[in-house]
C-alpha positions in Angstrom: -18.5 62.2 168.9 -15.0 62.8 170.5 -12.9 65.8 169.3 -9.6 65.0 167.9 -6.7 67.4 168.9 -4.4 65.7 166.4 -7.0 67.1 163.7 -7.8 70.8 163.7 -10.1 72.7 161.3 -9.3 76.5 161.4 -12.3 78.6 160.2 -13.4 82.3 160.3 -17.0 83.5 161.1 -19.8 81.1 160.1 -21.7 84.0 159.1 -19.5 85.2 156.4 -16.8 82.8 155.5 -18.1 80.7 152.7 -15.1 78.6 152.2 -14.8 77.6 155.8 -18.0 75.9 155.1 -16.8 73.5 152.7 -14.4 71.3 154.4 -16.3 71.9 157.8 -19.4 70.3 156.1 -17.4 67.1 154.4 -16.0 66.4 158.0 -19.4 66.7 159.5 -21.0 64.6 156.6 -18.7 61.8 157.0 -18.4 61.9 161.2 -14.6 62.7 161.1 -13.6 63.9 164.7 -11.8 67.2 164.6 -11.0 70.2 166.8 -12.8 73.4 165.4 -10.7 76.5 166.0 -12.5 79.6 165.1 -10.7 82.8 164.4 -13.0 85.8 163.7 -12.3 87.7 160.7 -12.1 91.4 159.8 -10.4 92.4 163.1 -7.3 94.0 163.8 -5.6 91.0 165.3 -7.1 88.6 162.8 -3.6 88.1 160.8 -1.8 87.7 164.2 -4.2 85.0 165.2 -3.9 83.1 161.9 -0.3 83.2 161.9 0.4 80.3 163.9 -1.9 78.2 161.7 -2.1 79.6 158.2 0.8 80.2 155.7 -1.6 82.4 153.7 -3.2 84.2 156.7 -6.3 83.1 155.4 -9.2 80.6 156.2 -9.8 77.5 156.2 -6.8 75.7 157.3 -6.6 71.8 158.1 -4.1 70.5 160.3 -3.9 66.7 160.3 -1.1 65.3 162.6 2.0 67.0 161.1 0.4 68.0 157.8 -0.9 71.4 157.2 -3.4 72.1 154.1 -4.9 75.4 153.3 -7.3 76.3 150.7 -10.9 74.9 150.9 -10.6 72.6 147.5 -7.0 71.4 148.7 -8.4 70.6 152.1 -11.5 68.8 151.0 -9.3 66.5 148.4 -7.0 65.7 151.5 -9.5 64.9 153.6 -10.9 62.4 151.0 -7.5 60.8 150.2 -6.4 60.6 153.5 -9.2 60.2 155.8 -12.0 58.9 153.7 -10.5 56.5 151.4 -11.5 58.5 148.5 -15.0 58.5 149.3 -15.3 62.1 148.7 -15.7 61.9 145.0 -18.0 59.9 143.0 -16.4 56.3 142.4 -17.4 55.9 138.6 -14.4 57.6 136.5 -17.0 59.7 134.6 -19.0 61.1 137.5 -15.7 61.8 139.4 -14.1 63.6 136.4 -17.4 65.7 135.9 -17.6 66.4 140.0 -13.9 67.5 140.1 -14.4 69.9 137.0 -17.4 71.7 138.5 -15.9 71.8 142.0 -12.8 73.6 140.4 -15.1 75.7 138.6 -17.0 76.7 141.8 -13.8 77.5 143.6 -11.7 79.5 140.8 -14.9 81.1 138.8 -18.0 83.2 139.8 -16.0 86.5 140.8 -19.1 88.5 140.4 -21.0 86.5 142.8 -18.4 86.3 145.1 -18.0 90.4 145.0 -21.5 91.3 144.7 -23.4 88.7 146.6 -20.9 87.5 149.5 -22.2 84.9 151.9 -24.2 86.5 154.9 -26.3 84.0 156.5 -28.2 86.7 158.4 -29.5 88.5 155.5 -32.8 88.1 153.5 -33.3 90.5 151.0 -34.6 90.7 147.2 -31.6 92.1 144.9 -31.7 92.3 141.1 -28.3 91.0 139.9 -26.3 92.9 137.2 -25.9 91.4 133.7 -22.5 90.0 134.5 -23.9 88.3 137.9 -26.9 87.3 136.0 -24.7 85.3 133.8 -22.9 83.6 136.3 -26.1 82.8 138.2 -27.3 81.2 134.9 -23.9 79.0 134.7 -24.6 77.8 138.3 -28.1 77.0 137.4 -27.1 75.0 134.4 -24.4 73.1 136.4 -26.9 72.3 139.1 -29.8 71.2 136.7 -27.6 69.5 134.3 -25.6 67.3 137.0 -28.9 66.5 138.7 -30.3 65.2 135.0 -27.3 63.0 134.2 -25.8 61.8 137.6 -28.5 62.3 140.4 -30.6 59.2 140.2 -29.3 57.6 143.1 -29.9 60.5 145.8 -30.8 64.2 146.2 -27.3 65.7 145.7 -25.5 66.9 142.3 -24.0 63.3 141.8 -26.7 61.3 144.0 -24.7 60.7 146.8 -23.2 63.5 148.7 -19.7 64.5 147.6 -17.0 67.3 147.7 -19.0 68.9 144.8 -22.0 69.4 147.3 -19.6 71.1 149.7 -18.3 73.5 147.4 -21.7 74.8 146.0 -23.3 74.9 149.4 -22.2 78.5 150.2 -23.7 79.6 146.7 -27.1 78.1 147.7 -26.9 80.3 150.9 -26.1 83.2 148.7 -28.9 82.5 146.4 -31.2 81.9 149.4 -30.0 85.3 151.0 -30.5 87.5 147.8 -33.5 86.0 146.0 -31.9 84.3 142.9 -34.4 83.0 140.5 -33.5 79.5 139.4 -35.2 76.7 137.2 -37.1 74.3 139.0 -34.5 71.6 139.1 -31.5 73.8 140.4 -34.1 75.3 143.1 -34.8 71.7 144.5 -31.1 71.1 144.7 -30.7 74.5 146.3 -33.1 73.4 149.0 -31.5 69.9 149.4 -28.6 71.9 150.6 -30.3 74.3 152.8 -32.1 71.4 154.5 -29.0 69.5 155.0 -28.7 69.1 159.1 -25.3 70.3 159.2 -25.9 73.5 156.8 -28.7 74.2 159.0 -26.7 73.9 162.3 -24.1 76.2 160.5 -26.8 78.7 159.8 -28.1 78.4 163.5 -24.5 79.1 164.9 -23.9 82.0 162.4 -26.8 83.9 164.1 -25.1 83.9 167.4 -21.9 85.5 166.0 -21.1 89.3 166.3 -21.2 91.2 162.9 -18.4 93.6 162.0 -19.3 96.8 160.1 -16.6 96.2 157.2 -17.3 93.0 155.2 -15.0 91.4 152.6 -14.9 88.1 150.5 -11.0 87.7 150.2 -10.1 86.5 153.6 -11.0 82.9 153.0 -9.9 80.7 150.1 
């Protein structure tokens, strides 16, 4: 696949930038050519380097011809509408509505997970969640198992066929694996589906080649 210099995705460190993974995975799954621009986070010059690309000084940012889109969910929506003929969502109206709702929930909620168990692809340890975090894990567990039971008949992803919803939950699957979250059997099976996706595996492989800064933060991506 040739890189497309008219289409750029600006991302942060693969090890930490959870939201960068979401549009990157969507582009890879649908074989959309793009140039990857990686800007390391948590550096003194990060904001300066992001300035020419990102109005918010955060990642990810998607540049398609003369259009700039930032925020992970907005980018995925744009890609689906303009490059995939709406294929990023389930085609059935009920499935699509449900997929968009859980994707928005993944994006805007679960603040304890994002703060207490930030994505770190190189970590593997068992942590016991606080009560508030456990409540969030239980909600994600319920979303995954419910979607699989109701809508997953024609494939292994949340709505059967791969969709934006899977992109939004892929970072959480990595977090759950890293910190040892306990899930029901259906949710755990879906987690393994995400972790064995060939592009998620590739992301994890590449993350291990990156240098690791001392200071971590979750808020540098959106």
